[in-house]
ZASE-742000 format. One record per residue (C-alpha): residue number from 1; residue in one letter; x, y, z. Coordinates in Angstrom, 2 decimals. Each point is the difference from the previous one (the first is absolute). Layout:
REM residues N
{atom NUM,"A",{X,Y,Z}}
...
This chain:
REM residues 373
{atom 1,"M",{-22.12,-37.54,2.30}}
{atom 2,"K",{0.95,1.40,-3.37}}
{atom 3,"K",{3.74,0.26,-0.53}}
{atom 4,"I",{1.79,3.02,-1.41}}
{atom 5,"N",{2.68,-0.59,-2.60}}
{atom 6,"T",{2.92,2.26,0.83}}
{atom 7,"G",{2.95,1.09,-2.11}}
{atom 8,"I",{3.10,1.45,1.66}}
{atom 9,"I",{2.35,2.29,-1.90}}
{atom 10,"G",{3.42,0.09,1.65}}
{atom 11,"V",{1.11,-2.58,2.56}}
{atom 12,"G",{2.73,1.66,2.01}}
{atom 13,"Y",{-0.23,0.45,3.77}}
{atom 14,"I",{-3.45,1.57,0.06}}
{atom 15,"G",{-1.38,-2.24,-2.75}}
{atom 16,"G",{0.98,-3.01,2.10}}
{atom 17,"A",{-1.88,1.51,2.95}}
{atom 18,"H",{-3.11,0.32,-2.18}}
{atom 19,"I",{0.28,-3.65,-1.03}}
{atom 20,"E",{0.32,-1.14,3.62}}
{atom 21,"A",{-3.01,2.06,1.08}}
{atom 22,"I",{-2.19,-1.22,-2.88}}
{atom 23,"K",{0.92,-3.62,0.75}}
{atom 24,"R",{-1.09,0.49,3.60}}
{atom 25,"L",{-3.39,1.36,-1.09}}
{atom 26,"G",{-0.81,-3.35,-1.57}}
{atom 27,"Y",{-2.71,1.22,-2.36}}
{atom 28,"S",{2.13,1.60,-2.71}}
{atom 29,"N",{1.92,-1.74,-2.73}}
{atom 30,"I",{3.32,1.48,-1.10}}
{atom 31,"A",{-0.40,-0.70,-3.70}}
{atom 32,"A",{3.25,1.49,-1.29}}
{atom 33,"V",{2.99,2.22,0.71}}
{atom 34,"V",{2.01,2.36,-2.17}}
{atom 35,"V",{3.77,-0.29,0.36}}
{atom 36,"R",{2.30,1.24,-2.77}}
{atom 37,"N",{2.66,-2.65,0.63}}
{atom 38,"E",{-1.46,-3.29,-1.25}}
{atom 39,"A",{2.21,-2.22,2.15}}
{atom 40,"K",{-1.01,1.97,3.08}}
{atom 41,"A",{-3.65,-0.14,-1.06}}
{atom 42,"K",{0.12,-3.79,-0.23}}
{atom 43,"E",{1.64,-0.23,3.41}}
{atom 44,"I",{-2.66,2.21,1.61}}
{atom 45,"C",{-2.83,-1.99,-1.56}}
{atom 46,"E",{1.52,-3.26,1.23}}
{atom 47,"N",{0.62,1.31,3.52}}
{atom 48,"F",{-3.48,1.47,0.46}}
{atom 49,"G",{-2.07,-2.43,-2.08}}
{atom 50,"I",{-1.01,2.64,-2.54}}
{atom 51,"P",{-1.13,-1.52,-3.31}}
{atom 52,"K",{1.04,2.68,-2.47}}
{atom 53,"Y",{2.46,2.83,-0.58}}
{atom 54,"F",{0.54,2.79,-2.50}}
{atom 55,"T",{3.15,1.96,-0.73}}
{atom 56,"N",{-1.87,3.20,-0.91}}
{atom 57,"Y",{-3.04,1.48,1.68}}
{atom 58,"Q",{-1.92,0.70,-3.22}}
{atom 59,"E",{-0.47,-3.75,-0.47}}
{atom 60,"M",{-1.51,-0.26,3.48}}
{atom 61,"L",{-2.35,2.93,-0.63}}
{atom 62,"A",{-1.22,-1.74,-3.15}}
{atom 63,"D",{-0.85,-3.19,1.93}}
{atom 64,"S",{-3.79,0.02,0.46}}
{atom 65,"S",{0.14,-2.57,2.81}}
{atom 66,"I",{1.68,2.44,2.40}}
{atom 67,"D",{-2.33,2.15,2.12}}
{atom 68,"V",{2.34,2.23,1.99}}
{atom 69,"I",{3.55,1.29,-0.40}}
{atom 70,"H",{2.51,0.65,2.79}}
{atom 71,"N",{2.56,2.56,-1.15}}
{atom 72,"C",{3.13,-0.70,2.09}}
{atom 73,"T",{2.54,1.73,-2.24}}
{atom 74,"P",{2.39,2.91,0.71}}
{atom 75,"N",{-1.60,3.43,0.39}}
{atom 76,"N",{0.85,1.29,-3.47}}
{atom 77,"M",{-2.04,-2.83,-1.55}}
{atom 78,"H",{-3.15,0.46,2.08}}
{atom 79,"F",{-1.74,2.55,-2.18}}
{atom 80,"Q",{0.28,-1.76,-3.36}}
{atom 81,"I",{-0.89,-3.46,1.29}}
{atom 82,"N",{-2.89,1.31,2.09}}
{atom 83,"K",{-1.29,1.94,-3.00}}
{atom 84,"E",{0.16,-2.97,-2.36}}
{atom 85,"A",{-1.63,-2.27,2.59}}
{atom 86,"I",{-2.91,2.42,0.31}}
{atom 87,"L",{-0.35,0.23,-3.79}}
{atom 88,"S",{-0.05,-3.81,-0.17}}
{atom 89,"G",{-2.97,-0.02,2.39}}
{atom 90,"K",{1.75,-1.79,2.84}}
{atom 91,"H",{-0.23,0.91,3.66}}
{atom 92,"I",{3.33,1.34,1.23}}
{atom 93,"L",{1.89,-0.01,3.31}}
{atom 94,"S",{3.07,2.22,-0.23}}
{atom 95,"E",{2.97,0.28,2.26}}
{atom 96,"K",{0.63,3.44,1.47}}
{atom 97,"P",{0.71,2.69,-0.85}}
{atom 98,"L",{-2.71,-0.14,-2.64}}
{atom 99,"T",{2.18,1.94,-2.47}}
{atom 100,"V",{3.02,2.30,0.15}}
{atom 101,"N",{-2.04,3.23,-0.16}}
{atom 102,"S",{-3.57,1.22,0.48}}
{atom 103,"S",{-0.58,0.75,-3.69}}
{atom 104,"E",{0.35,-3.70,-0.77}}
{atom 105,"S",{-2.10,-1.06,2.98}}
{atom 106,"Q",{-2.78,2.41,-0.99}}
{atom 107,"E",{-0.13,-1.56,-3.46}}
{atom 108,"L",{-0.34,-3.46,1.54}}
{atom 109,"V",{-2.87,1.12,2.21}}
{atom 110,"K",{-1.88,1.33,-3.03}}
{atom 111,"L",{0.60,-3.24,-1.89}}
{atom 112,"T",{-1.31,-2.18,2.83}}
{atom 113,"Q",{-3.17,2.07,0.07}}
{atom 114,"K",{-0.41,-0.22,-3.77}}
{atom 115,"Y",{0.61,-3.74,-0.28}}
{atom 116,"N",{-1.64,-0.96,3.32}}
{atom 117,"V",{2.74,-2.31,1.25}}
{atom 118,"L",{0.59,-0.59,3.69}}
{atom 119,"N",{3.33,1.31,1.22}}
{atom 120,"A",{2.13,-0.07,3.12}}
{atom 121,"V",{3.42,1.12,1.21}}
{atom 122,"N",{2.05,-2.05,2.43}}
{atom 123,"F",{-0.05,2.30,3.02}}
{atom 124,"V",{0.26,-2.91,2.40}}
{atom 125,"Y",{0.23,1.63,3.41}}
{atom 126,"R",{-3.63,1.06,0.32}}
{atom 127,"H",{-0.81,-3.75,-0.04}}
{atom 128,"Y",{1.53,-0.84,3.37}}
{atom 129,"A",{-2.71,-0.97,2.49}}
{atom 130,"V",{1.15,2.64,2.51}}
{atom 131,"V",{-0.03,2.77,-2.63}}
{atom 132,"Q",{-3.56,-0.98,-0.93}}
{atom 133,"H",{-0.88,0.04,3.71}}
{atom 134,"I",{1.35,3.56,0.25}}
{atom 135,"K",{-2.16,0.99,-2.97}}
{atom 136,"G",{-3.02,-1.34,1.85}}
{atom 137,"M",{0.94,1.92,3.15}}
{atom 138,"I",{0.25,3.25,-1.96}}
{atom 139,"E",{-3.31,-0.58,-1.80}}
{atom 140,"K",{-1.73,-0.61,3.36}}
{atom 141,"G",{1.45,3.22,1.42}}
{atom 142,"E",{2.10,-1.74,2.65}}
{atom 143,"L",{2.96,2.31,-0.67}}
{atom 144,"G",{-2.17,3.10,-0.31}}
{atom 145,"D",{0.92,2.69,-2.52}}
{atom 146,"I",{3.27,-0.89,-1.72}}
{atom 147,"Y",{2.66,2.63,0.69}}
{atom 148,"S",{3.11,-1.52,-1.54}}
{atom 149,"I",{1.78,-3.06,-1.35}}
{atom 150,"H",{3.76,-0.32,0.13}}
{atom 151,"G",{2.49,-2.80,-0.54}}
{atom 152,"S",{2.63,-1.47,-2.25}}
{atom 153,"Y",{1.03,-2.81,-2.30}}
{atom 154,"L",{3.65,-0.89,0.54}}
{atom 155,"Q",{2.19,-2.65,-1.66}}
{atom 156,"D",{3.72,-0.74,-0.18}}
{atom 157,"W",{0.36,-2.09,-3.15}}
{atom 158,"L",{1.72,2.85,-1.90}}
{atom 159,"L",{2.28,1.12,2.83}}
{atom 160,"Y",{3.33,-0.80,-1.70}}
{atom 161,"D",{1.40,1.44,-3.21}}
{atom 162,"T",{0.28,-3.57,-1.31}}
{atom 163,"D",{-3.77,-0.46,0.38}}
{atom 164,"Y",{-1.46,0.25,-3.49}}
{atom 165,"N",{-3.51,-0.56,-1.32}}
{atom 166,"W",{-1.81,1.14,-3.15}}
{atom 167,"R",{-2.07,2.37,2.15}}
{atom 168,"I",{3.15,2.13,0.41}}
{atom 169,"E",{-0.24,1.20,-3.61}}
{atom 170,"A",{-2.80,2.39,-0.93}}
{atom 171,"S",{-0.14,-1.47,-3.52}}
{atom 172,"L",{-1.22,-3.29,1.51}}
{atom 173,"G",{-1.67,0.90,3.27}}
{atom 174,"G",{-1.26,3.50,-0.73}}
{atom 175,"P",{1.13,3.41,1.31}}
{atom 176,"S",{-0.70,-0.91,3.64}}
{atom 177,"R",{1.26,-3.01,1.97}}
{atom 178,"A",{-0.38,0.13,3.78}}
{atom 179,"I",{-3.22,2.01,-0.25}}
{atom 180,"A",{-1.54,-1.91,-2.92}}
{atom 181,"D",{1.19,-3.46,1.03}}
{atom 182,"I",{-0.87,-0.01,3.71}}
{atom 183,"G",{-1.34,3.47,0.77}}
{atom 184,"S",{-2.91,-0.78,-2.32}}
{atom 185,"H",{-1.03,-2.80,2.38}}
{atom 186,"W",{0.05,2.39,2.95}}
{atom 187,"C",{-2.06,2.60,-1.87}}
{atom 188,"D",{-2.57,-2.62,-1.00}}
{atom 189,"I",{-0.44,-1.09,3.62}}
{atom 190,"A",{-0.27,3.64,1.10}}
{atom 191,"Q",{-2.72,0.87,-2.51}}
{atom 192,"F",{-1.80,-3.31,0.60}}
{atom 193,"L",{-0.14,0.42,3.78}}
{atom 194,"V",{-0.53,3.76,0.26}}
{atom 195,"G",{-2.64,-0.29,-2.72}}
{atom 196,"Q",{1.18,3.18,-1.69}}
{atom 197,"D",{2.32,0.83,-2.87}}
{atom 198,"I",{3.38,1.61,0.59}}
{atom 199,"A",{-0.46,3.56,-1.30}}
{atom 200,"E",{3.40,1.68,0.47}}
{atom 201,"V",{3.59,-1.12,0.54}}
{atom 202,"F",{3.33,1.51,1.00}}
{atom 203,"A",{2.97,-2.30,-0.64}}
{atom 204,"D",{3.71,-0.37,0.58}}
{atom 205,"L",{1.75,-2.81,-1.92}}
{atom 206,"A",{3.63,-1.09,0.07}}
{atom 207,"T",{2.36,-2.34,-1.84}}
{atom 208,"F",{2.79,-0.98,2.39}}
{atom 209,"I",{1.78,-2.39,-2.37}}
{atom 210,"P",{0.36,1.87,-3.32}}
{atom 211,"V",{1.98,-2.79,-1.69}}
{atom 212,"R",{-0.66,-3.70,0.53}}
{atom 213,"K",{1.94,-3.06,-1.10}}
{atom 214,"K",{-1.85,-2.47,-2.20}}
{atom 215,"M",{1.60,-3.45,-0.02}}
{atom 216,"V",{0.61,-1.19,-3.56}}
{atom 217,"S",{2.28,-2.92,0.86}}
{atom 218,"I",{0.09,-2.22,3.09}}
{atom 219,"D",{3.34,-1.73,-0.53}}
{atom 220,"P",{1.99,2.14,-0.11}}
{atom 221,"P",{-2.27,2.65,1.58}}
{atom 222,"I",{-0.36,2.89,-2.43}}
{atom 223,"Y",{-2.23,3.00,0.62}}
{atom 224,"Q",{-1.41,2.57,-2.40}}
{atom 225,"P",{-0.58,3.50,1.46}}
{atom 226,"I",{-3.62,1.16,-0.30}}
{atom 227,"N",{-0.99,3.63,0.51}}
{atom 228,"V",{-3.06,0.06,2.25}}
{atom 229,"D",{-2.87,2.26,-1.08}}
{atom 230,"T",{-2.61,-1.07,2.58}}
{atom 231,"E",{-0.34,0.74,3.72}}
{atom 232,"D",{1.17,-2.17,2.90}}
{atom 233,"Y",{-2.06,1.96,2.52}}
{atom 234,"G",{-2.98,2.31,0.29}}
{atom 235,"S",{-1.92,1.88,2.68}}
{atom 236,"V",{-3.40,1.47,-0.83}}
{atom 237,"L",{-2.50,2.24,1.80}}
{atom 238,"L",{-3.64,-0.57,-0.93}}
{atom 239,"K",{-3.30,1.84,0.06}}
{atom 240,"F",{-3.21,-1.96,-0.58}}
{atom 241,"R",{-3.16,1.36,-1.60}}
{atom 242,"N",{-1.87,-0.01,3.33}}
{atom 243,"G",{2.73,1.97,1.80}}
{atom 244,"A",{1.77,-2.95,1.62}}
{atom 245,"R",{3.79,0.17,-0.03}}
{atom 246,"G",{2.68,-2.61,-0.51}}
{atom 247,"S",{3.64,-0.77,-0.57}}
{atom 248,"F",{2.09,-2.98,-1.03}}
{atom 249,"T",{3.60,-0.95,-0.63}}
{atom 250,"T",{1.08,-2.66,-2.42}}
{atom 251,"S",{3.52,-1.39,-0.35}}
{atom 252,"Q",{1.75,-2.95,-1.61}}
{atom 253,"V",{3.27,0.67,1.84}}
{atom 254,"S",{-1.07,-0.47,3.65}}
{atom 255,"A",{2.18,-2.75,1.50}}
{atom 256,"G",{-1.94,-2.72,1.79}}
{atom 257,"R",{-3.38,0.86,-1.48}}
{atom 258,"K",{-1.40,-2.64,-2.37}}
{atom 259,"I",{-3.71,0.68,-0.47}}
{atom 260,"G",{-0.37,2.87,2.45}}
{atom 261,"L",{-3.38,1.44,-0.98}}
{atom 262,"S",{-1.66,1.65,2.99}}
{atom 263,"F",{-2.55,2.70,0.74}}
{atom 264,"E",{-1.80,1.70,2.87}}
{atom 265,"I",{-3.42,1.57,-0.40}}
{atom 266,"D",{-1.00,2.62,2.56}}
{atom 267,"G",{-3.67,0.76,0.55}}
{atom 268,"S",{-1.99,2.14,2.42}}
{atom 269,"K",{-0.94,-3.07,2.09}}
{atom 270,"A",{2.88,-2.47,-0.44}}
{atom 271,"S",{3.12,-0.86,-1.99}}
{atom 272,"V",{1.19,-3.20,-1.67}}
{atom 273,"Y",{3.46,-1.16,-1.01}}
{atom 274,"W",{0.88,-2.91,-2.31}}
{atom 275,"D",{3.35,-1.35,-1.16}}
{atom 276,"Q",{0.23,-2.58,-2.76}}
{atom 277,"E",{3.00,-1.63,1.68}}
{atom 278,"S",{-2.41,-0.88,2.86}}
{atom 279,"A",{-2.99,-0.31,-2.28}}
{atom 280,"Y",{-2.22,-2.01,2.37}}
{atom 281,"T",{-0.07,2.66,2.75}}
{atom 282,"L",{-1.81,3.33,0.26}}
{atom 283,"W",{0.81,2.74,2.52}}
{atom 284,"I",{-2.99,2.10,1.07}}
{atom 285,"G",{0.73,3.22,1.89}}
{atom 286,"H",{-2.31,1.73,2.48}}
{atom 287,"R",{0.11,3.23,2.02}}
{atom 288,"N",{-1.79,-1.02,3.21}}
{atom 289,"M",{0.35,-3.77,0.15}}
{atom 290,"P",{2.79,-2.54,-0.50}}
{atom 291,"N",{1.22,-0.50,-3.54}}
{atom 292,"E",{-0.74,-3.33,-1.67}}
{atom 293,"V",{1.92,-2.50,-2.12}}
{atom 294,"M",{-2.35,-2.22,-1.98}}
{atom 295,"I",{1.00,-3.27,-1.65}}
{atom 296,"S",{-1.44,-0.88,-3.41}}
{atom 297,"H",{-2.46,-2.83,0.62}}
{atom 298,"P",{-3.38,-0.71,-1.62}}
{atom 299,"D",{-1.72,0.20,3.42}}
{atom 300,"L",{1.37,3.51,0.63}}
{atom 301,"L",{-0.19,1.61,-3.42}}
{atom 302,"N",{-2.99,2.03,-1.16}}
{atom 303,"E",{-1.96,-1.02,-3.09}}
{atom 304,"N",{2.44,1.75,-2.34}}
{atom 305,"G",{2.95,-1.87,1.47}}
{atom 306,"K",{-1.69,-3.39,0.23}}
{atom 307,"T",{-0.36,-0.17,-3.79}}
{atom 308,"H",{3.81,0.07,-0.29}}
{atom 309,"S",{0.91,-2.33,2.89}}
{atom 310,"Y",{0.18,-3.78,-0.23}}
{atom 311,"Y",{2.17,-1.22,2.86}}
{atom 312,"Q",{-0.71,-0.69,3.68}}
{atom 313,"G",{2.30,0.70,2.92}}
{atom 314,"L",{3.39,1.48,-0.84}}
{atom 315,"K",{0.27,-1.56,-3.46}}
{atom 316,"C",{0.84,3.43,-1.29}}
{atom 317,"E",{-0.92,1.36,-3.40}}
{atom 318,"R",{2.82,1.52,-1.99}}
{atom 319,"W",{0.63,1.61,-3.40}}
{atom 320,"P",{-0.80,-3.14,-2.08}}
{atom 321,"D",{-3.43,-0.11,1.65}}
{atom 322,"A",{-0.67,3.64,-0.86}}
{atom 323,"Q",{1.02,-0.77,-3.58}}
{atom 324,"K",{-2.42,-2.92,-0.11}}
{atom 325,"N",{-2.77,2.19,1.45}}
{atom 326,"M",{0.58,2.64,-2.67}}
{atom 327,"I",{-0.27,-2.46,-2.89}}
{atom 328,"D",{-2.97,-1.75,1.63}}
{atom 329,"S",{-1.88,3.30,0.22}}
{atom 330,"F",{0.64,0.77,-3.68}}
{atom 331,"Y",{-1.01,-3.46,-1.17}}
{atom 332,"R",{-3.20,0.05,2.06}}
{atom 333,"T",{-0.97,3.23,-1.71}}
{atom 334,"I",{0.57,-1.68,-3.36}}
{atom 335,"L",{-1.94,-3.16,0.94}}
{atom 336,"Y",{-2.78,1.29,2.23}}
{atom 337,"N",{-0.03,3.77,-0.45}}
{atom 338,"E",{0.99,0.44,3.65}}
{atom 339,"K",{0.73,3.53,1.18}}
{atom 340,"P",{3.68,0.78,-0.70}}
{atom 341,"K",{2.30,0.23,3.01}}
{atom 342,"Y",{3.11,0.49,-2.11}}
{atom 343,"A",{1.51,3.06,-1.67}}
{atom 344,"N",{-1.13,0.45,-3.59}}
{atom 345,"F",{1.66,1.96,-2.81}}
{atom 346,"E",{-1.82,3.20,0.96}}
{atom 347,"E",{1.36,-0.15,3.55}}
{atom 348,"A",{3.47,-0.86,-1.32}}
{atom 349,"H",{-0.23,2.97,-2.37}}
{atom 350,"K",{-0.52,2.24,3.02}}
{atom 351,"I",{3.20,-1.44,1.50}}
{atom 352,"M",{1.83,0.78,-3.27}}
{atom 353,"K",{-1.21,3.60,0.26}}
{atom 354,"V",{1.40,0.12,3.54}}
{atom 355,"I",{3.36,-1.37,-1.21}}
{atom 356,"D",{0.18,2.51,-2.86}}
{atom 357,"S",{-0.76,2.83,2.42}}
{atom 358,"I",{2.65,-1.22,2.45}}
{atom 359,"L",{2.60,0.14,-2.77}}
{atom 360,"K",{-1.13,3.52,-0.93}}
{atom 361,"S",{0.11,1.12,3.62}}
{atom 362,"N",{3.51,-1.34,0.51}}
{atom 363,"K",{1.14,1.87,-3.10}}
{atom 364,"S",{-1.73,3.29,0.80}}
{atom 365,"G",{0.36,0.00,3.78}}
{atom 366,"T",{-3.68,0.95,0.35}}
{atom 367,"W",{-3.33,-1.54,0.93}}
{atom 368,"Q",{-1.70,-1.60,-2.99}}
{atom 369,"K",{-3.76,-0.35,-0.42}}
{atom 370,"I",{-1.01,-3.33,-1.49}}
{atom 371,"Y",{-3.44,1.04,-1.18}}
{atom 372,"E",{-1.09,3.25,-1.62}}
{atom 373,"E",{-3.16,1.02,1.81}}
């Protein structure tokens, strides 16, 4: 099997997750990383057995031996790095959100078409085996006509005023936080499963902690006050192009919730419910027969789900497995021209249009159309 030479730009939390997933694939070589701090770069290379590092991404883009770039940087850097990667002729996998606004994402879509580079965005959750199984159920008509999808993505990691992260500041993370950071995942799953674009939104956003404390010294503990210009919470009503309805709530201040992404899809024949915190189970609801709870297992999954399931019994797949599945799908398109199962830049651009419209709706207090018919 031919190996792909991968370069990773940014090795924080999510960059480390990319490295772990690529290592598990076994057929890709992590050729280099980009880390601005040279001492840290050397440490990462030693820990992960990576042969080379750069301290600026332009050097990596100029390296002809590297086939594909993983952009794992903060949101405000996504556009420029993605753009330069495309112009260098390299395939590109970007973290989400693709950019900080839909004008930038639209430019990237046009560039990928012009320069014919393969592109993907790390919307991981569609790559769970159970989510793929649900997609197969919908395609086979097992749920009937889709009436609605509703759910939430709840976290608690920013519950306290002493919880600080670069995403808090719009200058680094973009004008939206809870919606763009985790709501984007929920919207991607909704559009992927329903099979239709979100066409209109009505939103209510809130910032419950207007000033946060950024620690600038540990001993003694000293905090710098930071004015918060992004939302902690959002609730959104949705209309899809085909008339289906939806709603979701996203929050980063919900105590006890860690990775609480969940959704229910209601159809004319049946309903399904999935919760990432119990990712290996699927609830199936019926009107005139007992409801079902299905366990993710290769013997029980349909053909869609089987392609994303690798473990027997109750050796349950979790988020790292979905991450591996996502990268595997992208790499197989690069190597063998397999049909993409991942979100590309065009799909991620649609999510950026949804985010922009949510911000407009919250400001105006009105429904916002995403597409001009």
